[in-house]
Backbone bond lengths (Angstrom), bond angles and torsions (degrees), N, CA, C in turn:
res aa  C-N    CA-C-N  psi(-1)  N-CA   C-N-CA  omega(-1)  CA-C   N-CA-C  phi
1 X - - - 1.451 - - 1.518 110.71 -
2 X 1.336 115.63 -42.36 1.464 118.35 -177.04 1.529 111.87 -69.47
3 X 1.323 117.51 -16.82 1.451 120.67 -179.58 1.535 111.42 -67.46
4 X 1.351 117.73 -27.16 1.454 120.93 -178.37 1.534 112.35 -123.38
5 X 1.316 118.74 -1.32 1.468 121.90 -178.31 1.540 109.73 -69.72
6 X 1.338 116.79 144.61 1.476 118.87 179.25 1.524 110.90 -64.86
7 X 1.311 115.56 140.05 1.457 121.07 179.36 1.523 111.28 93.07
8 X 1.316 116.50 -58.50 1.464 120.34 -178.02 1.526 112.81 -73.62
9 X 1.319 116.43 -29.72 1.469 119.20 -174.88 1.519 112.49 -88.89
10 X 1.309 116.86 5.08 1.467 120.31 -177.21 1.533 110.22 -63.04
11 X 1.319 115.33 143.39 1.469 119.92 177.70 1.524 110.63 -68.87
12 X 1.329 118.01 -17.86 1.444 121.52 178.96 1.526 113.78 -79.03
13 X 1.340 115.96 -14.91 1.465 120.03 173.96 1.532 106.77 -85.94
14 X 1.327 118.58 124.41 1.467 119.49 -177.49 1.536 111.55 -59.99
15 X 1.322 114.42 145.42 1.487 119.68 -177.47 1.523 111.58 -60.33
16 X 1.324 117.15 -34.66 1.461 119.71 -179.14 1.533 110.39 -67.09
17 X 1.326 117.69 -37.71 1.467 120.53 178.64 1.524 109.53 -66.04
18 X 1.350 116.86 -43.35 1.466 119.58 177.54 1.515 111.92 -61.51
19 X 1.332 116.11 -38.55 1.463 119.91 179.15 1.527 110.30 -65.45
20 X 1.324 117.96 -43.61 1.484 120.37 179.85 1.531 111.20 -65.07
21 X 1.329 116.84 -39.97 1.475 119.51 179.42 1.532 109.78 -65.42
22 X 1.326 117.44 -43.79 1.471 120.72 179.12 1.518 110.65 -64.28
23 X 1.315 117.18 -40.82 1.469 120.49 -179.98 1.523 111.21 -66.50
24 X 1.333 117.08 -42.44 1.460 119.43 -179.94 1.527 111.54 -67.64
25 X 1.349 116.94 -37.43 1.467 119.31 176.15 1.531 111.47 -66.09
26 X 1.322 116.34 -39.22 1.459 119.06 177.99 1.531 111.38 -63.79
27 X 1.331 116.95 -40.04 1.471 119.61 177.10 1.520 111.50 -67.73
28 X 1.326 117.37 -37.47 1.465 119.61 179.93 1.527 111.81 -70.25
29 X 1.329 117.26 -33.88 1.474 120.50 -178.25 1.514 113.37 -83.44
30 X 1.319 117.33 -22.13 1.475 120.57 -172.81 1.528 113.59 -55.51
31 X 1.337 120.78 -45.81 1.474 118.53 -179.69 1.526 112.44 -63.25
32 X 1.332 117.89 -38.16 1.460 120.20 -179.31 1.518 111.92 -72.22
33 X 1.330 117.36 -34.03 1.463 120.64 -178.72 1.516 111.59 -76.59
34 X 1.327 115.01 -46.28 1.472 117.97 -175.30 1.524 111.20 -71.61
35 X 1.333 116.74 -54.63 1.462 120.03 179.99 1.520 110.70 55.98
36 X 1.301 114.85 -125.32 1.451 119.97 179.83 1.535 111.30 -87.76
37 X 1.318 117.62 -13.95 1.458 121.23 -177.94 1.517 110.37 -90.81
38 X 1.300 116.42 62.37 1.455 120.13 179.72 1.531 110.00 -66.13
39 X 1.299 115.30 146.33 1.464 119.84 -178.37 1.516 108.96 -74.07
40 X 1.307 116.07 127.25 1.456 120.74 177.63 1.529 107.85 -79.00
41 X 1.326 116.22 142.42 1.465 117.47 179.57 1.531 110.48 -63.18
42 X 1.301 115.20 135.95 1.459 120.56 -179.31 1.516 109.08 -143.75
43 X 1.322 115.77 -171.19 1.452 120.15 -179.34 1.507 112.33 -75.95
44 X 1.327 114.77 178.92 1.460 119.35 -178.87 1.538 110.96 -69.88
45 X 1.335 116.78 -25.86 1.467 119.63 177.42 1.517 111.67 -64.26
46 X 1.341 116.93 -37.40 1.458 120.74 178.27 1.514 110.05 -66.86
47 X 1.317 116.86 -40.03 1.461 120.70 -179.90 1.536 110.83 -65.70
48 X 1.322 117.04 -41.63 1.453 120.96 179.47 1.533 110.78 -64.48
49 X 1.341 117.04 -43.57 1.474 119.53 179.45 1.521 111.03 -66.50
50 X 1.343 117.09 -35.54 1.467 121.36 177.71 1.529 111.04 -64.25
51 X 1.328 116.52 -45.88 1.462 121.13 179.43 1.533 110.71 -65.21
52 X 1.349 116.00 -41.22 1.457 119.11 179.52 1.513 111.86 -63.79
53 X 1.331 116.57 -43.56 1.476 120.04 179.89 1.521 111.46 -62.90
54 X 1.304 117.15 -43.28 1.471 120.34 -178.76 1.519 111.92 -69.30
55 X 1.335 117.07 -36.71 1.473 120.45 176.90 1.530 110.78 -65.76
56 X 1.317 116.22 -37.59 1.474 119.79 -179.29 1.527 110.97 -67.93
57 X 1.327 117.71 -44.84 1.474 120.76 179.28 1.524 110.39 -65.74
58 X 1.333 116.74 -43.12 1.454 120.38 178.29 1.511 113.16 -64.43
59 X 1.331 116.74 -35.83 1.449 120.94 177.69 1.522 112.00 -64.90
60 X 1.333 116.27 -40.22 1.480 119.44 -179.89 1.538 109.16 -66.30
61 X 1.331 117.58 -43.34 1.480 120.32 -179.33 1.525 109.76 -65.05
62 X 1.325 117.77 -42.03 1.463 120.44 179.90 1.523 112.30 -68.27
63 X 1.344 117.32 -35.72 1.463 119.98 -179.93 1.518 112.20 -68.96
64 X 1.336 116.34 -31.11 1.473 118.29 176.55 1.526 109.91 -60.07
65 X 1.317 117.55 -43.23 1.478 120.77 177.18 1.524 111.15 -69.58
66 X 1.318 115.47 -37.93 1.466 120.08 -176.68 1.514 112.29 -66.40
67 X 1.345 116.23 -32.25 1.472 120.10 -178.22 1.531 111.71 -60.63
68 X 1.336 116.33 -35.47 1.462 119.07 -178.96 1.537 111.49 -65.95
69 X 1.329 116.17 -41.43 1.480 119.07 178.38 1.532 110.07 -70.57
70 X 1.319 117.16 -38.27 1.470 120.08 179.57 1.533 111.22 -65.83
71 X 1.326 117.15 -40.89 1.465 120.41 177.58 1.518 110.87 -65.37
72 X 1.318 116.30 -39.92 1.463 120.22 177.85 1.522 111.13 -64.15
73 X 1.330 117.36 -39.84 1.460 120.08 178.16 1.521 111.21 -67.14
74 X 1.328 116.56 -38.50 1.475 120.13 177.81 1.516 110.94 -61.81
75 X 1.342 116.39 -46.37 1.458 119.54 -179.44 1.531 112.04 -70.06
76 X 1.328 117.07 -32.24 1.464 118.81 176.56 1.522 110.99 -67.37
77 X 1.320 118.01 -34.44 1.462 120.21 173.32 1.525 111.36 -65.47
78 X 1.332 116.36 -36.57 1.476 120.14 176.87 1.527 109.81 -66.12
79 X 1.327 117.41 -42.71 1.480 120.38 176.59 1.525 109.81 -59.76
80 X 1.323 116.41 -44.56 1.472 119.62 -178.14 1.527 111.41 -63.28
81 X 1.323 116.92 -36.48 1.463 119.81 177.50 1.521 111.53 -66.98
82 X 1.324 116.82 -39.47 1.464 119.77 -176.72 1.521 112.42 -75.42
83 X 1.322 118.27 -30.13 1.473 118.79 -177.76 1.523 112.38 -100.66
84 X 1.335 117.52 7.44 1.445 120.22 172.77 1.521 116.01 82.45
85 X 1.314 117.76 22.08 1.464 121.72 176.86 1.525 110.32 -113.92
86 X 1.325 115.64 46.65 1.455 118.43 -171.10 1.523 113.57 -97.41
87 X 1.328 118.91 18.90 1.463 120.05 174.81 1.524 108.84 -63.99
88 X 1.325 116.72 134.91 1.460 120.00 -172.56 1.529 110.84 -89.99
89 X 1.313 115.01 143.70 1.450 123.01 174.51 1.519 107.31 -142.80
90 X 1.313 117.29 -178.42 1.468 119.86 179.38 1.522 111.24 -74.04
91 X 1.333 115.90 144.38 1.447 121.02 179.04 1.505 112.04 -78.13
92 X 1.332 115.92 176.57 1.451 121.55 -179.30 1.513 111.76 -87.39
93 X 1.328 116.62 -49.78 1.468 120.50 -175.15 1.521 112.64 -85.86
94 X 1.295 118.39 -17.13 1.469 121.10 -176.14 1.510 108.46 -152.71
95 X 1.300 115.57 176.00 1.452 120.43 -176.67 1.514 113.65 -90.34
96 X 1.324 117.38 3.62 1.466 119.58 178.18 1.536 108.90 -68.22
97 X 1.332 116.69 144.16 1.477 118.77 -179.11 1.518 111.23 -67.99
98 X 1.298 115.15 141.12 1.469 122.26 177.55 1.515 107.26 -145.84
99 X 1.315 115.95 155.82 1.465 119.29 179.82 1.539 109.34 -71.94
100 X 1.319 117.96 154.88 1.464 120.07 178.60 1.524 112.61 -59.04
101 X 1.336 117.14 -35.13 1.470 120.25 178.26 1.537 110.56 -64.57
102 X 1.328 116.61 -43.15 1.475 120.19 178.26 1.512 110.63 -65.92
103 X 1.321 116.71 -36.90 1.474 120.12 177.65 1.523 110.30 -64.79
104 X 1.333 116.22 -43.23 1.457 119.96 179.56 1.526 111.85 -64.16
105 X 1.341 117.33 -46.51 1.465 120.56 -178.00 1.525 110.13 -65.63
106 X 1.326 116.95 -41.63 1.472 119.89 179.61 1.511 111.49 -66.12
107 X 1.316 116.79 -40.44 1.459 119.90 178.55 1.518 111.30 -64.39
108 X 1.338 117.57 -43.57 1.455 121.30 179.21 1.536 110.36 -64.37
109 X 1.327 117.09 -41.39 1.475 120.09 178.96 1.533 110.88 -64.56
110 X 1.319 117.43 -40.98 1.470 119.60 177.99 1.515 111.38 -66.16
111 X 1.324 116.67 -40.43 1.470 119.68 177.44 1.530 111.60 -64.56
112 X 1.325 116.64 -39.27 1.463 119.83 177.29 1.523 111.89 -64.11
113 X 1.333 116.32 -38.02 1.474 119.94 176.66 1.526 109.64 -60.06
114 X 1.315 116.55 -43.18 1.459 119.80 -177.58 1.528 111.96 -76.72
115 X 1.341 117.62 -37.18 1.467 119.84 -178.09 1.525 112.28 -73.37
116 X 1.333 117.12 -31.16 1.460 120.38 179.54 1.533 111.79 -86.62
117 X 1.327 117.21 10.72 1.478 124.41 177.75 1.527 111.77 59.45
118 X 1.318 118.07 30.84 1.444 119.97 176.23 1.521 112.39 -73.56
119 X 1.358 116.71 -17.57 1.449 118.47 174.42 1.520 111.07 -68.07
120 X 1.334 116.88 -27.08 1.477 119.04 174.79 1.520 110.81 -68.53
121 X 1.333 116.97 -33.38 1.455 120.37 175.01 1.526 110.63 -65.29
122 X 1.328 116.66 -36.51 1.455 120.13 177.28 1.529 110.55 -65.41
123 X 1.331 117.56 -42.54 1.451 120.83 178.83 1.527 110.79 -66.51
124 X 1.346 117.35 -38.19 1.465 120.54 176.54 1.524 111.16 -65.80
125 X 1.315 117.14 -35.52 1.465 120.92 177.81 1.522 110.09 -65.49
126 X 1.322 117.07 -41.69 1.464 120.44 176.91 1.522 109.95 -61.92
127 X 1.326 116.45 -42.38 1.474 120.33 -179.35 1.535 110.20 -67.08
128 X 1.325 117.70 -39.65 1.464 120.53 179.32 1.520 112.87 -71.90
129 X 1.337 116.08 -21.89 1.473 119.10 -177.93 1.536 111.19 -66.16
130 X 1.326 116.59 -23.19 1.478 118.63 178.70 1.509 112.23 -70.56
131 X 1.343 118.06 -18.46 1.451 120.63 173.95 1.526 111.38 -74.04
132 X 1.346 116.49 -36.82 1.460 120.95 -178.89 1.525 111.21 -85.66
133 X 1.313 116.48 -38.92 1.465 121.19 -179.95 1.523 106.89 -121.40
134 X 1.317 117.97 104.86 1.478 119.98 -177.34 1.535 111.91 -61.93
135 X 1.316 113.64 163.16 1.454 121.10 -178.11 1.534 110.63 -59.69
136 X 1.320 115.57 127.45 1.458 120.95 176.15 1.507 115.13 86.28
137 X 1.331 118.80 -0.44 1.460 122.18 -179.80 1.517 108.60 -97.15
138 X 1.316 116.87 129.24 1.453 121.19 176.55 1.522 108.13 -82.96
139 X 1.304 117.06 125.79 1.471 121.71 -177.60 1.516 110.47 -68.91
140 X 1.303 115.90 163.44 1.456 122.22 176.30 1.519 109.66 -62.75
141 X 1.330 119.07 124.17 1.468 120.36 -177.68 1.536 112.90 -61.07
142 X 1.331 117.40 -33.40 1.454 118.91 179.26 1.517 111.94 -65.62
143 X 1.349 115.68 -35.02 1.474 118.64 177.55 1.526 110.27 -65.46
144 X 1.333 117.04 -42.89 1.469 120.36 178.73 1.508 112.19 -64.07
145 X 1.340 117.05 -41.07 1.461 120.18 179.88 1.519 110.83 -67.50
146 X 1.357 116.95 -40.25 1.467 119.69 177.23 1.523 111.08 -63.26
147 X 1.328 116.71 -40.32 1.457 120.63 179.99 1.526 110.76 -65.39
148 X 1.328 116.41 -43.33 1.474 119.70 179.23 1.513 112.38 -67.34
149 X 1.333 116.84 -38.89 1.480 118.79 -179.28 1.512 111.86 -70.30
150 X 1.333 117.14 -37.67 1.469 118.76 177.87 1.529 110.60 -69.16
151 X 1.343 116.91 -37.37 1.470 119.40 176.30 1.523 111.24 -66.04
152 X 1.324 116.75 -37.35 1.468 119.78 179.28 1.514 111.74 -66.89
153 X 1.334 116.79 -42.44 1.468 119.16 179.13 1.516 111.20 -67.99
154 X 1.325 118.24 -39.27 1.466 121.00 177.79 1.539 111.14 -66.23
155 X 1.332 116.45 -39.28 1.465 119.96 179.48 1.524 111.60 -65.00
156 X 1.323 117.26 -41.61 1.460 119.07 -179.96 1.523 111.60 -73.07
157 X 1.322 117.79 -30.87 1.458 120.24 175.76 1.530 110.54 -65.08
158 X 1.309 117.26 -45.28 1.461 120.93 178.85 1.532 110.76 -64.66
159 X 1.340 116.06 -41.81 1.474 118.78 179.03 1.502 111.79 -66.59
160 X 1.336 117.33 -36.15 1.449 120.54 177.86 1.529 111.49 -67.26
161 X 1.352 116.47 -37.55 1.464 119.47 176.22 1.512 110.61 -66.39
162 X 1.317 117.09 -34.64 1.460 121.29 -179.46 1.530 110.60 -71.07
163 X 1.345 116.22 -42.04 1.453 119.20 -174.56 1.522 113.32 -92.28
164 X 1.317 118.69 -7.96 1.454 121.93 -176.61 1.517 115.12 -53.79
165 X 1.338 120.12 -50.29 1.472 119.53 179.72 1.529 113.31 -59.72
166 X 1.308 118.28 -37.95 1.463 121.24 179.61 1.527 110.97 -66.42
167 X 1.343 115.69 -41.95 1.462 119.54 -178.23 1.535 110.49 -69.39
168 X 1.348 116.29 -40.35 1.474 119.25 177.77 1.520 109.87 -63.82
169 X 1.327 117.79 -41.94 1.465 121.25 178.23 1.526 110.90 -62.40
170 X 1.334 117.17 -43.98 1.471 120.20 179.49 1.508 112.91 -63.29
171 X 1.327 116.77 -41.68 1.462 120.22 178.24 1.533 110.71 -66.15
172 X 1.343 116.29 -43.98 1.459 120.63 -178.70 1.519 111.65 -62.27
173 X 1.340 117.94 -44.54 1.459 120.54 179.96 1.538 110.84 -65.83
174 X 1.327 117.33 -40.28 1.467 119.87 178.26 1.526 111.84 -64.50
175 X 1.346 116.71 -40.90 1.469 119.77 179.07 1.531 110.24 -65.92
176 X 1.331 117.23 -42.66 1.465 120.01 179.27 1.520 112.26 -62.54
177 X 1.339 116.52 -40.22 1.467 117.73 179.95 1.532 111.89 -76.79
178 X 1.319 117.74 -22.83 1.480 119.24 171.14 1.534 109.92 -67.61
179 X 1.316 115.76 -41.20 1.477 119.54 176.93 1.514 110.09 -64.36
180 X 1.344 117.19 -41.09 1.457 121.57 177.78 1.522 110.38 -63.25
181 X 1.332 117.56 -38.28 1.458 120.30 178.96 1.515 112.22 -67.51
182 X 1.326 117.66 -32.58 1.462 120.44 177.01 1.534 111.66 -74.74
183 X 1.351 115.68 -36.32 1.465 119.07 -179.54 1.524 112.47 -74.34
184 X 1.337 115.72 -43.06 1.476 120.63 -178.42 1.536 107.30 -126.37
185 X 1.317 118.16 88.12 1.485 120.64 -176.23 1.539 113.79 -64.52
186 X 1.354 117.41 -19.04 1.450 119.28 -177.28 1.536 111.97 -72.84
187 X 1.333 117.41 -20.25 1.472 120.90 -178.56 1.525 108.86 -80.17
188 X 1.314 116.46 128.64 1.471 120.13 175.37 1.527 108.13 -77.22
189 X 1.324 115.38 84.33 1.473 119.29 -169.41 1.524 112.43 -65.85
190 X 1.336 117.20 -27.31 1.459 118.18 179.67 1.529 110.96 -63.99
191 X 1.327 116.26 -46.58 1.454 120.35 -177.35 1.535 111.28 -73.29
192 X 1.314 117.54 -29.73 1.451 120.27 177.56 1.534 110.90 -73.96
193 X 1.346 116.33 -32.25 1.461 118.09 -175.90 1.532 113.39 -78.10
194 X 1.327 117.63 -20.89 1.488 119.84 -177.17 1.521 112.62 -59.57
195 X 1.353 120.53 -44.97 1.477 117.75 177.51 1.522 112.55 -63.59
196 X 1.342 118.42 -34.78 1.459 119.60 178.67 1.533 110.49 -65.59
197 X 1.319 115.48 -41.32 1.469 118.29 178.76 1.511 110.33 -66.29
């Protein structure tokens, strides 16, 4: 889960720190998860299937959280394009180029997730998932895909609601200055519109 969770999966967090946090969380959760259902010793095939099943379930839970930050970054890039702040710089979570506005909004959103203790909710969700999906059981793929698609649509809807006023403003100002450019061709409407944007 921590491999794709917002904040913890950032490339700016050293890999050794992420490994220690994941190891300490695994040790803290082990007594609650195992309980009376201790794992019986088995072959290496059982261990590989157990690790694969747990990585798959954790990846789905982490991606649900990650989709919200990714949708917010996508919409922040759209806002930056519409208001004329689309100069590219390095992103926060990865090395892909992103606008400074998108970097700022993504960084603030990630900090709010951590400051409001929503990462504890993520850890509690992982712990509660063992009640619905027992240890070593691979969940139904259709359930995981439905969960990811509903999270993706909800994330983009929230991001669109957040960025809607900025996009409408950018379109409106561009349309008005296009009309001004047609009415008065002598005005350099592009340079005049930049301060308004």
